[in-house]
FIDOKOL-679676 format. One record per residue (C-alpha): residue number from 0; residue in one letter; x, y, z. Coordinates in steps of 0.2 Angstrom, whole numbers, always signed. Layout:
# FIDOKOL-679676
{atom NUM, 'a', {X, Y, Z}}
...
# end
This chain:
# FIDOKOL-679676
{atom 0, 'x', {-54, -36, -57}}
{atom 1, 'x', {-67, -46, -47}}
{atom 2, 'x', {-64, -52, -29}}
{atom 3, 'x', {-56, -69, -30}}
{atom 4, 'x', {-48, -80, -17}}
{atom 5, 'x', {-37, -96, -20}}
{atom 6, 'x', {-29, -106, -6}}
{atom 7, 'x', {-18, -121, -2}}
{atom 8, 'x', {-20, -130, +14}}
{atom 9, 'x', {-8, -141, +24}}
{atom 10, 'x', {-14, -151, +39}}
{atom 11, 'x', {-31, -143, +38}}
{atom 12, 'x', {-23, -125, +39}}
{atom 13, 'x', {-22, -112, +24}}
{atom 14, 'x', {-3, -110, +21}}
{atom 15, 'x', {-4, -101, +4}}
{atom 16, 'x', {-18, -88, +0}}
{atom 17, 'x', {-20, -77, -15}}
{atom 18, 'x', {-32, -63, -14}}
{atom 19, 'x', {-37, -52, -29}}
{atom 20, 'x', {-49, -37, -27}}
{atom 21, 'x', {-54, -21, -36}}
{atom 22, 'x', {-53, -11, -20}}
{atom 23, 'x', {-55, -12, -1}}
{atom 24, 'x', {-59, -3, +15}}
{atom 25, 'x', {-48, -4, +31}}
{atom 26, 'x', {-48, -22, +36}}
{atom 27, 'x', {-43, -30, +52}}
{atom 28, 'x', {-30, -44, +51}}
{atom 29, 'x', {-34, -53, +67}}
{atom 30, 'x', {-24, -68, +72}}
{atom 31, 'x', {-33, -84, +76}}
{atom 32, 'x', {-21, -97, +81}}
{atom 33, 'x', {-4, -88, +85}}
{atom 34, 'x', {+0, -88, +66}}
{atom 35, 'x', {+14, -78, +59}}
{atom 36, 'x', {+13, -73, +40}}
{atom 37, 'x', {+22, -65, +26}}
{atom 38, 'x', {+13, -55, +12}}
{atom 39, 'x', {+19, -52, -6}}
{atom 40, 'x', {+10, -39, -16}}
{atom 41, 'x', {+8, -44, -34}}
{atom 42, 'x', {-2, -29, -40}}
{atom 43, 'x', {-6, -12, -32}}
{atom 44, 'x', {-1, -5, -15}}
{atom 45, 'x', {-7, -8, +3}}
{atom 46, 'x', {-4, +2, +19}}
{atom 47, 'x', {-1, -8, +35}}
{atom 48, 'x', {-6, +0, +52}}
{atom 49, 'x', {+1, -9, +67}}
{atom 50, 'x', {+0, -5, +86}}
{atom 51, 'x', {+16, +6, +84}}
{atom 52, 'x', {+20, +8, +65}}
{atom 53, 'x', {+13, +13, +48}}
{atom 54, 'x', {+20, +9, +31}}
{atom 55, 'x', {+16, +4, +14}}
{atom 56, 'x', {+20, -12, +4}}
{atom 57, 'x', {+20, -15, -14}}
{atom 58, 'x', {+28, -27, -27}}
{atom 59, 'x', {+46, -22, -21}}
{atom 60, 'x', {+42, -23, -2}}
{atom 61, 'x', {+35, -37, +7}}
{atom 62, 'x', {+28, -38, +25}}
{atom 63, 'x', {+33, -50, +39}}
{atom 64, 'x', {+21, -51, +53}}
{atom 65, 'x', {+20, -59, +70}}
{atom 66, 'x', {+5, -66, +78}}
{atom 67, 'x', {-5, -49, +83}}
{atom 68, 'x', {-19, -39, +76}}
{atom 69, 'x', {-15, -25, +63}}
{atom 70, 'x', {-25, -17, +49}}
{atom 71, 'x', {-23, -16, +30}}
{atom 72, 'x', {-28, +0, +23}}
{atom 73, 'x', {-30, +8, +5}}
{atom 74, 'x', {-17, +20, +0}}
{atom 75, 'x', {-24, +37, -4}}
{atom 76, 'x', {-20, +43, -22}}
{atom 77, 'x', {-9, +28, -25}}
{atom 78, 'x', {-2, +27, -42}}
{atom 79, 'x', {+0, +8, -40}}
{atom 80, 'x', {-19, +3, -38}}
{atom 81, 'x', {-27, +7, -55}}
{atom 82, 'x', {-28, -12, -58}}
{atom 83, 'x', {-34, -17, -41}}
{atom 84, 'x', {-25, -26, -27}}
{atom 85, 'x', {-17, -44, -28}}
{atom 86, 'x', {-8, -51, -14}}
{atom 87, 'x', {-1, -68, -9}}
{atom 88, 'x', {+1, -73, +9}}
{atom 89, 'x', {+11, -87, +17}}
{atom 90, 'x', {+5, -92, +34}}
{atom 91, 'x', {+16, -101, +48}}
{atom 92, 'x', {+8, -110, +63}}
{atom 93, 'x', {+18, -117, +78}}
{atom 94, 'x', {+10, -134, +76}}
{atom 95, 'x', {+15, -135, +57}}
{atom 96, 'x', {+32, -129, +60}}
{atom 97, 'x', {+35, -142, +73}}
{atom 98, 'x', {+29, -155, +60}}
{atom 99, 'x', {+42, -148, +47}}
{atom 100, 'x', {+57, -148, +58}}
{atom 101, 'x', {+65, -160, +70}}
{atom 102, 'x', {+71, -146, +82}}
{atom 103, 'x', {+61, -138, +96}}
{atom 104, 'x', {+61, -119, +91}}
{atom 105, 'x', {+53, -115, +108}}
{atom 106, 'x', {+70, -119, +116}}
{atom 107, 'x', {+78, -104, +108}}
{atom 108, 'x', {+78, -87, +117}}
{atom 109, 'x', {+81, -77, +102}}
{atom 110, 'x', {+70, -61, +101}}
{atom 111, 'x', {+68, -46, +89}}
{atom 112, 'x', {+62, -29, +92}}
{atom 113, 'x', {+49, -28, +79}}
{atom 114, 'x', {+31, -35, +77}}
{atom 115, 'x', {+29, -31, +59}}
{atom 116, 'x', {+43, -28, +47}}
{atom 117, 'x', {+45, -23, +29}}
{atom 118, 'x', {+56, -35, +19}}
{atom 119, 'x', {+65, -30, +2}}
{atom 120, 'x', {+60, -42, -11}}
{atom 121, 'x', {+77, -48, -18}}
{atom 122, 'x', {+79, -60, -33}}
{atom 123, 'x', {+77, -76, -22}}
{atom 124, 'x', {+61, -70, -14}}
{atom 125, 'x', {+55, -65, -31}}
{atom 126, 'x', {+58, -82, -38}}
{atom 127, 'x', {+49, -89, -23}}
{atom 128, 'x', {+34, -78, -26}}
{atom 129, 'x', {+33, -84, -44}}
{atom 130, 'x', {+34, -102, -38}}
{atom 131, 'x', {+19, -100, -26}}
{atom 132, 'x', {+9, -91, -39}}
{atom 133, 'x', {+11, -106, -50}}
{atom 134, 'x', {+6, -118, -36}}
{atom 135, 'x', {-10, -107, -32}}
{atom 136, 'x', {-15, -107, -51}}
{atom 137, 'x', {-12, -126, -52}}
{atom 138, 'x', {-17, -133, -35}}
{atom 139, 'x', {-16, -151, -41}}
{atom 140, 'x', {+3, -149, -41}}
{atom 141, 'x', {+3, -145, -23}}
{atom 142, 'x', {+5, -162, -14}}
{atom 143, 'x', {+10, -164, +4}}
{atom 144, 'x', {+29, -166, +0}}
{atom 145, 'x', {+29, -151, -11}}
{atom 146, 'x', {+20, -140, +1}}
{atom 147, 'x', {+32, -145, +15}}
{atom 148, 'x', {+47, -142, +4}}
{atom 149, 'x', {+40, -124, -1}}
{atom 150, 'x', {+37, -120, +18}}
{atom 151, 'x', {+54, -125, +23}}
{atom 152, 'x', {+62, -115, +8}}
{atom 153, 'x', {+52, -100, +14}}
{atom 154, 'x', {+58, -101, +31}}
{atom 155, 'x', {+76, -102, +25}}
{atom 156, 'x', {+74, -88, +13}}
{atom 157, 'x', {+66, -76, +26}}
{atom 158, 'x', {+77, -80, +40}}
{atom 159, 'x', {+92, -75, +29}}
{atom 160, 'x', {+82, -59, +23}}
{atom 161, 'x', {+79, -54, +42}}
{atom 162, 'x', {+97, -58, +46}}
{atom 163, 'x', {+92, -71, +59}}
{atom 164, 'x', {+106, -82, +66}}
{atom 165, 'x', {+98, -97, +59}}
{atom 166, 'x', {+80, -105, +56}}
{atom 167, 'x', {+78, -110, +74}}
{atom 168, 'x', {+81, -93, +80}}
{atom 169, 'x', {+70, -85, +67}}
{atom 170, 'x', {+55, -96, +71}}
{atom 171, 'x', {+57, -93, +89}}
{atom 172, 'x', {+57, -75, +87}}
{atom 173, 'x', {+42, -74, +75}}
{atom 174, 'x', {+30, -82, +87}}
{atom 175, 'x', {+35, -70, +101}}
{atom 176, 'x', {+26, -54, +99}}
{atom 177, 'x', {+35, -39, +106}}
{atom 178, 'x', {+24, -30, +119}}
{atom 179, 'x', {+20, -12, +114}}
{atom 180, 'x', {+16, +0, +128}}
{atom 181, 'x', {-2, +6, +129}}
{atom 182, 'x', {+2, +24, +128}}
{atom 183, 'x', {+13, +21, +113}}
{atom 184, 'x', {-1, +13, +103}}
{atom 185, 'x', {-12, +28, +107}}
{atom 186, 'x', {+1, +41, +103}}
{atom 187, 'x', {+6, +32, +87}}
{atom 188, 'x', {-12, +32, +81}}
{atom 189, 'x', {-19, +48, +89}}
{atom 190, 'x', {-22, +58, +72}}
{atom 191, 'x', {-30, +44, +63}}
{atom 192, 'x', {-48, +40, +59}}
{atom 193, 'x', {-48, +24, +69}}
{atom 194, 'x', {-63, +21, +80}}
{atom 195, 'x', {-62, +16, +98}}
{atom 196, 'x', {-66, -2, +93}}
{atom 197, 'x', {-52, -2, +80}}
{atom 198, 'x', {-40, +6, +93}}
{atom 199, 'x', {-45, -8, +105}}
{atom 200, 'x', {-41, -21, +92}}
{atom 201, 'x', {-23, -14, +90}}
{atom 202, 'x', {-20, -15, +109}}
{atom 203, 'x', {-27, -34, +108}}
{atom 204, 'x', {-41, -29, +120}}
{atom 205, 'x', {-60, -30, +120}}
{atom 206, 'x', {-68, -13, +118}}
{atom 207, 'x', {-74, -13, +136}}
{atom 208, 'x', {-57, -17, +143}}
{atom 209, 'x', {-49, -4, +132}}
{atom 210, 'x', {-60, +9, +139}}
{atom 211, 'x', {-56, +5, +157}}
{atom 212, 'x', {-38, +5, +153}}
{atom 213, 'x', {-38, +21, +144}}
{atom 214, 'x', {-47, +30, +158}}
{atom 215, 'x', {-34, +23, +170}}
{atom 216, 'x', {-20, +29, +160}}
{atom 217, 'x', {-26, +46, +153}}
{atom 218, 'x', {-40, +50, +166}}
{atom 219, 'x', {-52, +54, +153}}
{atom 220, 'x', {-63, +44, +141}}
{atom 221, 'x', {-56, +39, +124}}
{atom 222, 'x', {-68, +50, +114}}
{atom 223, 'x', {-65, +66, +125}}
{atom 224, 'x', {-46, +64, +126}}
{atom 225, 'x', {-43, +60, +107}}
{atom 226, 'x', {-55, +73, +101}}
{atom 227, 'x', {-46, +86, +112}}
{atom 228, 'x', {-29, +81, +105}}
{atom 229, 'x', {-35, +82, +87}}
{atom 230, 'x', {-42, +99, +89}}
{atom 231, 'x', {-26, +105, +98}}
{atom 232, 'x', {-16, +99, +83}}
{atom 233, 'x', {-28, +107, +71}}
{atom 234, 'x', {-26, +124, +80}}
{atom 235, 'x', {-7, +122, +78}}
{atom 236, 'x', {-9, +118, +60}}
{atom 237, 'x', {-21, +132, +57}}
{atom 238, 'x', {-9, +144, +65}}
{atom 239, 'x', {+7, +138, +57}}
{atom 240, 'x', {+2, +132, +39}}
{atom 241, 'x', {-8, +138, +25}}
{atom 242, 'x', {-16, +121, +22}}
{atom 243, 'x', {-35, +122, +18}}
{atom 244, 'x', {-47, +119, +32}}
{atom 245, 'x', {-52, +102, +24}}
{atom 246, 'x', {-34, +96, +23}}
{atom 247, 'x', {-31, +101, +41}}
{atom 248, 'x', {-47, +91, +46}}
{atom 249, 'x', {-40, +76, +36}}
{atom 250, 'x', {-23, +77, +43}}
{atom 251, 'x', {-29, +76, +61}}
{atom 252, 'x', {-40, +61, +58}}
{atom 253, 'x', {-57, +68, +53}}
{atom 254, 'x', {-66, +60, +38}}
{atom 255, 'x', {-81, +73, +39}}
{atom 256, 'x', {-77, +91, +37}}
{atom 257, 'x', {-94, +95, +46}}
{atom 258, 'x', {-89, +84, +61}}
{atom 259, 'x', {-72, +93, +62}}
{atom 260, 'x', {-81, +110, +61}}
{atom 261, 'x', {-93, +106, +74}}
{atom 262, 'x', {-80, +98, +86}}
{atom 263, 'x', {-68, +113, +83}}
{atom 264, 'x', {-81, +126, +87}}
{atom 265, 'x', {-87, +117, +103}}
{atom 266, 'x', {-69, +116, +110}}
{atom 267, 'x', {-62, +133, +103}}
{atom 268, 'x', {-77, +144, +103}}
{atom 269, 'x', {-77, +148, +84}}
{atom 270, 'x', {-76, +139, +68}}
{atom 271, 'x', {-59, +134, +60}}
{atom 272, 'x', {-61, +147, +46}}
{atom 273, 'x', {-65, +161, +59}}
{atom 274, 'x', {-51, +156, +70}}
{atom 275, 'x', {-38, +157, +56}}
{atom 276, 'x', {-45, +174, +51}}
{atom 277, 'x', {-43, +180, +68}}
{atom 278, 'x', {-25, +174, +69}}
{atom 279, 'x', {-21, +182, +52}}
{atom 280, 'x', {-28, +199, +58}}
{atom 281, 'x', {-18, +198, +74}}
{atom 282, 'x', {-2, +195, +64}}
{atom 283, 'x', {-6, +210, +54}}
{atom 284, 'x', {-10, +222, +69}}
# end
């Protein structure tokens, strides 16, 4: 499968996008104009990492996301990715929504407690997916009236799937990101291989602002605090499991075994293998 992108625009904004690719690395989805989106996965499986959640989406599960930063990640050893990844995104913008409906959705006070949500693909959404696939393969069919009709249909279907009281309240909530506490973002993503820059993106901050905030909250630099917590977790795993050292390194967020061994030795005073050997000898004595 070669990388391909097809899209349909409305009022100068992309509203339907199909992406096909053989593989991908962690990719930041950075909102640009307060857009919300929904993603269908036609082929393969994708992991989604948000400020406070991590889950997978595939053909049976879609994703609804508010206007915030999050990451798409490959799923390790996924059985669904042999033929690559193909996804279809539907994008909503406040300016376009106001053009589609007569009501003013900003007047609703309805809120929901999620920023990104898995949505089960039922028969109605499956039929909708196929209709958008058809339009993307035949863009000449997508005149302005049809695009407006398909966007309205989508809003109606997803508002029902999320059990929103009505379309007005659904639209009001989807453009209101739920604030996630800074500490929660860090704790949720502590044992990952996210860089400081990537963590900053999840908190919707610049790297410099993130570092200042981190020092205020944890009284240490991000690098030192996170590394210490990872090694502390590794010590716990080496003591209480029979997992291989390489698996422990991966589980606490290291891509490189050499880096893990070096950091572990610097903090604990001995290598992970020697530490486990000492623990085993103590248990036998």
